[in-house]
C-alpha positions as CSV (number, residue, x, y, z in Angstrom):
1,M,-0.1,0.2,-0.2
2,R,1.1,3.2,-0.6
3,N,1.2,5.8,2.2
4,I,-0.4,9.2,1.9
5,Y,0.7,12.0,3.4
6,I,-1.8,15.0,4.5
7,L,-0.8,18.1,5.1
8,N,-2.9,21.0,7.5
9,C,-3.0,23.8,8.6
10,C,-3.4,24.8,12.3
11,D,-2.7,27.0,15.5
12,E,0.5,26.0,17.0
13,W,-1.0,23.4,19.6
14,K,-2.1,21.1,17.0
15,S,-5.5,20.8,17.9
16,C,-8.0,19.4,15.4
17,I,-10.9,22.1,16.1
18,S,-8.5,23.7,14.2
19,M,-7.3,21.7,11.3
20,S,-7.5,23.1,8.0
21,L,-6.6,20.6,5.0
22,V,-3.5,22.0,3.0
23,A,-2.4,19.0,0.5
24,A,-2.9,15.5,0.5
25,T,-0.2,13.6,-1.5
26,T,1.4,10.3,-2.0
27,S,5.2,12.5,-3.8
28,L,7.6,13.3,-0.5
29,R,8.5,15.8,-3.2
30,K,5.6,17.3,-3.6
31,L,4.6,17.4,-0.1
32,K,8.6,19.0,0.4
33,S,7.5,21.8,-2.1
34,I,4.5,22.7,-1.0
35,I,5.7,23.3,2.8
36,I,8.1,25.3,2.0
37,Q,5.5,27.4,0.4
38,K,3.6,27.4,2.7
39,V,6.9,28.2,5.4
40,K,7.9,31.2,2.5
41,D,3.9,32.0,2.8
42,G,3.9,32.3,5.9
43,D,1.2,30.2,7.0
44,I,3.6,27.0,8.5
45,E,7.3,27.6,10.7
46,Y,9.8,25.3,11.1
47,K,11.5,25.9,14.4
48,R,13.8,23.4,16.1
49,G,13.8,25.5,19.1
50,E,14.5,28.1,17.6
51,D,12.6,31.5,17.5
52,N,12.7,34.8,15.3
53,L,14.8,32.6,12.4
54,S,13.4,34.4,8.7
55,K,11.4,32.2,6.7
56,T,14.6,32.1,4.5
57,Q,16.7,30.5,7.4
58,Q,14.0,28.1,8.2
59,I,13.3,26.7,4.1
60,K,17.6,26.8,4.8
61,M,17.3,24.6,8.0
62,L,14.2,22.4,6.2
63,R,16.3,21.9,3.6
64,Q,19.7,20.6,5.6
65,D,17.1,18.7,8.2
66,W,15.0,16.5,5.8
67,K,18.6,15.8,4.0
68,N,19.9,14.8,6.7
69,E,17.6,14.2,9.6
70,G,14.7,12.8,7.4
71,E,10.7,13.4,6.6
72,G,9.8,12.5,9.9
73,F,12.0,15.1,11.7
74,V,11.2,17.3,9.7
75,F,7.5,16.7,10.2
76,D,7.5,16.8,14.3
77,C,9.6,20.7,13.9
78,L,6.2,21.9,11.8
79,S,4.7,25.0,14.1
80,Y,1.4,25.7,12.7
81,G,1.9,22.9,10.7
82,D,0.4,19.4,10.8
83,V,1.3,16.0,8.6
84,E,-0.7,12.7,9.2
85,I,0.4,9.5,6.8
86,V,-2.6,7.1,6.3
87,E,-2.5,4.2,3.9
88,D,-4.8,4.0,0.6
89,G,-7.3,2.4,1.6
90,E,-7.0,2.7,5.0
91,I,-10.3,2.3,7.4
92,Q,-10.1,4.2,10.9
């Protein structure tokens, strides 16, 4: 089965009531580019505890972490964004 990555914008606490669908895709490459665009737009922030980084610094760190640490690490560092991974045909 293929994974489907669901990207939502949300509040800082990632509460369910605040979730707003941005994209659903099976492509990690496409997901990465969408997340980067949302950081550029200011809808999502990328943080590893550092505050007040410029959007350019956030994107540079995100790309580096995606390469070195993997997408799961990046997903955990999103603020105002959340990625849910489901399998095609999954019933919850």
